[in-house]
C-alpha positions, 0 to 999 in steps of 0.5 A: 418037931417033926422030921419030913420022911420020903415013900421008905420012912427015911428021912427026907433029903433037903435037896431034890436031886436028878439023880443021888450015889453014895456021898454024891448029890447031882443036882441041875443048874438050875436047882443048884441057882433054887438051892445054892445055901442047900447044896453048901450045907450038903457039902458041908456034911460031907456029900459032893456035889455034881451040877449038871448042864443039859445031863453032862457034869459041868463042875464038882462042888466038894469040901475043902481039904486041910492038909495040903496038896503036897502031903496029900499026894505023898499019902496017896503015894505019887510024891516021894520026899527027897532022902536028903536036902538037896540045896544047891550050893552057890558056884563063885562063877555066878556069884561073879556074874552077879556081881559084874551084871550090878556093876554095869547096871550101876555103870549104866544109872549114873 
């Protein structure tokens, strides 16, 4: 099996992007429509695909992270987990108000 090579002798990319940066491929909307499967393969391989329209970036295609958003924000130092549980105790007044509301609704339904 022969592999296609570029002018510099390096393996040719499957996509012919309008611009390429490290780990990122930039495609026009027309190129994306033509080569959607190849663009998704590039995303699966770890590249980020930037979609442009008339030279302006309008969308970014990237892989789905397996970590949750909260875990990622904690890892990035954006969020700090609480030092202890902050469960709010139920107040007797709230219980009494709930019972009064239930009672009122029950009488209205009769």
